[in-house]
C-alpha positions in Angstrom: 0.0 0.0 0.0 2.8 2.4 0.8 4.4 1.8 -2.6 1.1 2.5 -4.3 0.7 5.8 -2.5 4.2 6.9 -3.4 3.6 6.0 -7.1 0.3 7.8 -7.0 2.0 11.0 -5.6 4.7 10.8 -8.2 2.1 10.4 -11.0 0.0 13.3 -9.7 3.1 15.5 -9.5 4.3 14.6 -13.0 0.8 15.3 -14.4 0.6 18.6 -12.7 4.0 19.7 -13.9 3.4 18.6 -17.5 2.9 21.1 -20.3 0.8 18.7 -22.4 -2.9 19.3 -22.5 -5.1 16.5 -23.8 -8.7 16.9 -25.0 -8.3 20.7 -25.1 -11.1 22.8 -26.4 -10.1 26.2 -25.0 -8.0 29.1 -25.8 -4.2 28.7 -25.7 -2.5 31.4 -23.7 0.6 29.6 -22.4 3.4 27.5 -23.8 2.8 23.8 -24.2 1.4 21.1 -26.4 -2.4 21.1 -26.8 -4.3 18.1 -28.2 -7.7 19.3 -29.6 -10.4 16.7 -29.2 -12.7 18.1 -31.9 -10.4 17.9 -34.9 -7.4 15.8 -33.7 -4.9 18.6 -34.3 -1.9 19.2 -32.0 -0.9 22.8 -31.4 2.6 23.5 -30.0 3.4 26.9 -28.5 7.0 27.7 -27.5 9.3 30.6 -27.1 12.5 31.4 -29.0 15.6 32.4 -27.1 14.9 36.1 -27.9 11.3 36.1 -26.6 9.3 35.5 -29.8 6.3 33.2 -29.8 6.7 30.2 -32.0 3.6 28.0 -32.8 3.1 25.0 -35.0 0.1 22.9 -35.9 0.4 19.1 -36.5 -2.1 16.4 -37.3 -2.6 13.4 -35.0 0.4 11.6 -36.6 2.6 14.7 -35.8 2.9 15.7 -39.5 3.5 19.4 -39.7 0.6 21.4 -41.2 1.6 25.0 -40.5 4.1 26.9 -38.5 4.5 30.5 -37.5 6.8 32.7 -39.4 9.2 34.8 -37.3 9.4 37.5 -40.0 5.6 37.8 -40.5 4.5 37.1 -36.9 7.2 38.4 -34.5 4.8 38.0 -31.6 6.5 39.0 -28.4 6.0 36.7 -25.5 6.0 39.7 -23.2 2.8 41.0 -24.7 -0.6 39.3 -24.3 -1.4 36.6 -27.0 -3.9 33.9 -27.5 -4.6 31.1 -30.1 -7.9 29.3 -30.7 -10.0 27.4 -33.2 -13.4 28.7 -34.3 -16.4 26.5 -35.2 -15.1 26.0 -38.8 -11.6 25.0 -37.6 -10.0 28.3 -38.6 -7.2 29.2 -36.4 -7.1 32.7 -34.8 -3.9 34.1 -33.4 -4.3 37.4 -31.5 -1.5 39.5 -29.9 -1.5 42.9 -28.4 1.6 43.9 -30.3 1.0 42.9 -33.9 -2.8 42.3 -34.1 -4.7 39.4 -35.4 -3.9 36.6 -37.9 -6.5 34.2 -39.2 -5.5 30.8 -40.7 -8.5 30.0 -42.8 -9.1 26.3 -43.3 -9.5 25.8 -47.1 -9.1 22.0 -47.2 -8.6 19.0 -45.0 -5.2 20.0 -43.7 -4.7 23.2 -45.7 -4.8 26.7 -44.3 -4.5 30.1 -45.8 -2.9 32.8 -43.7 -4.5 36.3 -43.6 -3.1 39.1 -41.4 -6.0 41.3 -40.5 -6.2 45.1 -40.2 -8.8 47.1 -38.5 -11.0 47.3 -41.6 -11.0 43.6 -42.4 -14.4 42.0 -42.8 -13.0 38.8 -41.2 -12.7 40.5 -37.8 -16.5 40.1 -37.3 -15.9 36.3 -37.3 -13.2 36.4 -34.7 -14.1 34.3 -31.7 -15.4 36.4 -28.8 -13.1 34.6 -26.3 -10.2 36.5 -28.0 -11.9 39.9 -27.6 -12.9 42.0 -30.5 -10.8 45.0 -31.6 
């Protein structure tokens, strides 16, 4: 029984300290690996050595589907940022320093990137959990 309790405590600690999130359906606002239940995608959010957000989307077999571009994105980890899917599996990336990007799903595992400005008609479709500009 004592060994069981020790193993249970270790397991709970490892789970609590893990940055992997399974069956995720929410908004990503922190670094980690997020497994989305609805569509089977895996989103990985990390930081570069110089404080830039790096994110990548993979399918359930870990095949890369899309990746952030440092030159186009340049999202500072020191500003607020968030990533989420909408109901059509479009990916929305919002940051307080560079604005909003929408990765529109145009095929099974194909996305088209659009950086939005204040006049963009796509902004009305931005999920409310990200806040509206």
